[in-house]
C-alpha positions as a Markdown table, in Angstrom:
| # | Residue | x | y | z |
|---|---|---|---|---|
| 1 | Unk | -13.1 | 0.4 | -3.2 |
| 2 | Unk | -10.9 | 2.1 | -5.8 |
| 3 | Unk | -8.0 | 1.9 | -3.4 |
| 4 | Unk | -8.4 | -1.8 | -3.0 |
| 5 | Unk | -9.2 | -2.6 | -6.6 |
| 6 | Unk | -7.3 | -0.1 | -8.7 |
| 7 | Unk | -8.3 | -1.4 | -12.1 |
| 8 | Unk | -11.5 | 0.4 | -13.1 |
| 9 | Unk | -12.4 | -2.3 | -15.7 |
| 10 | Unk | -12.2 | -5.1 | -13.1 |
| 11 | Unk | -14.4 | -3.1 | -10.7 |
| 12 | Unk | -16.9 | -2.6 | -13.5 |
| 13 | Unk | -17.0 | -6.4 | -14.2 |
| 14 | Unk | -17.3 | -7.3 | -10.5 |
| 15 | Unk | -20.0 | -4.8 | -9.8 |
| 16 | Unk | -22.8 | -7.1 | -11.2 |
| 17 | Unk | -21.6 | -9.9 | -8.9 |
| 18 | Unk | -22.1 | -8.0 | -5.7 |
| 19 | Unk | -24.7 | -5.5 | -6.6 |
| 20 | Unk | -27.6 | -7.8 | -5.7 |
| 21 | Unk | -25.8 | -10.0 | -3.1 |
| 22 | Unk | -26.8 | -8.6 | 0.2 |
| 23 | Unk | -24.2 | -10.6 | 2.1 |
| 24 | Unk | -21.4 | -9.1 | 0.0 |
| 25 | Unk | -22.8 | -5.6 | 0.4 |
| 26 | Unk | -23.1 | -6.0 | 4.2 |
| 27 | Unk | -19.6 | -7.5 | 4.4 |
| 28 | Unk | -18.2 | -4.5 | 2.4 |
| 29 | Unk | -20.0 | -2.0 | 4.6 |
| 30 | Unk | -18.6 | -3.8 | 7.7 |
| 31 | Unk | -15.0 | -3.5 | 6.4 |
| 32 | Unk | -15.5 | 0.2 | 5.6 |
| 33 | Unk | -17.0 | 0.8 | 9.0 |
| 34 | Unk | -14.1 | -0.9 | 10.7 |
| 35 | Unk | -11.7 | 1.2 | 8.6 |
| 36 | Unk | -13.4 | 4.4 | 9.7 |
| 37 | Unk | -13.4 | 3.3 | 13.3 |
| 38 | Unk | -9.7 | 2.6 | 13.2 |
| 39 | Unk | -9.0 | 6.0 | 11.6 |
| 40 | Unk | -11.1 | 7.7 | 14.2 |
| 41 | Unk | -9.4 | 5.9 | 17.0 |
| 42 | Unk | -6.0 | 6.8 | 15.6 |
| 43 | Unk | -7.0 | 10.4 | 15.2 |
| 44 | Unk | -8.2 | 10.5 | 18.8 |
| 45 | Unk | -5.0 | 8.9 | 20.0 |
| 46 | Unk | -2.9 | 11.5 | 18.4 |
| 47 | Unk | -5.1 | 14.3 | 19.9 |
| 48 | Unk | -5.0 | 12.9 | 23.4 |
| 49 | Unk | -1.4 | 11.7 | 23.6 |
| 50 | Unk | 0.4 | 14.9 | 22.6 |
């Protein structure tokens, strides 16, 4: 999250908006999961394509 929203004060202000909103939390988790999946695929690509 800090990489996406670099301003700590803004993150703090927005925290209350999404803390109790399950749809936003699920969407955030989905984005993070896709990011990890992409990184894992890229790492595997480099391991197998050498």
